[in-house]
C-alpha angles and dihedrals in degrees: 000000000000118000112271113272106234088214091060119073100175137030120188115202120193128169112221127210125158091342104126090123092053105042096085093053092041094054093043093052092044091053091052093047095047098042096079091050103046145318090224098089140112132209115212115197114190113201104211096203092292112187095212131070095284096115094050089052093047090053090049094050092046091052090057098040122036090201090069114080127185131204121186119199118214092240141348105299095166136266098279094048088051089052089053090053090052093047090052089058099041116111103176126114087234123035125203117201117197140153121252097228092087093242084113100065115221088211089072094063096086091054091048091050093048092054090047089059089061091077102281125131095199130031112186122200111234115205097209092173109037119201094207126114121276090250093052093048092049092048091048093048092050092048094051092045091055092042091052090052095047096046097037086229127115108249117195113219090201093061122079131152098310113107146092121264134188114240093248089059090052091047089054091049092050089057088067103091102178113137094229105075125194111162101202094055091046090054090051092048099052091052120193122150106320134178135169126230123199111239136177114263117214129209114266113270093217138017113285116262091205111098122199090255092053091047092051092046091050091047091051092048092049094050093048092047095046102047146018090206094110088062091050091047090052090051091051091047091050091050091049093050093045090052091048091049091050092050091048089050092053091049091049092051091050092050090048091051090051091051095245093125116061103148121061112245105234094164094049089049091051092048092049093049092047093047096049093042089055090048092052091050090049093052092046089050093054091047089048091054090054092047088052092053090048089052090053091051098048092054088071094210116171115268090234141354121229114218098180143349135199 
């Protein structure tokens, strides 16, 4: 991240994907929301390999307004990698991160900024009344419940990327170089003085580009990157089952000595072998997932590749 430009008070970072129908409204509402605060701002739009006309529009807007900056990634790296690219380029003292689908309302930025001036480094937007579908809300609640348990950290399902952050918070986040990026958990991890502010959540301006498969893959990556608790749980489960098997073996020997067992238990033997074989494969699978993530990290590939800028 470049050092904050003292002439810039605010930077707005927004990843863009399949949003060519929304950019005009997004930029218009941002201009109206930021005008009462300052004219010293920049809007950084990061085209995350969008297949539509988003990049052409970003170039056009940037040519007419020097406060609008565009970054085009060479392919689709994912929303949180695109956010990282925008944060690397941001030069404002305060940085606003928001999605481009207009569910994060630009009109909430002045309230976020005002609360930031009360001595807070981070003001997170809390979507107390989400306008998502019942299925999406349920999936999100379940994900954050499991993530809270695995990381031993309270994760708020009403808080996503939207918020305002002091530049020193962003600098701390950019020092985290892990390949699996999830902005909300990074914000939680770096700490600083954080508060949440209830905001109005709008309906999504376009159909979601996140399929169920992509959501589950992202959730798995985040959990593996955020905690080693699954490995410890597997170790505890293995110890529990081993103890149970030992106890069952003792009971079986006692029954055999008392003459209560006269016929060999082929079925019980088959069930036991199948069960423990499945358990071994499960444990090896979990370990393999962690080894795979380690492999991704040690390659030290860049988090994103910039194809063009305005």
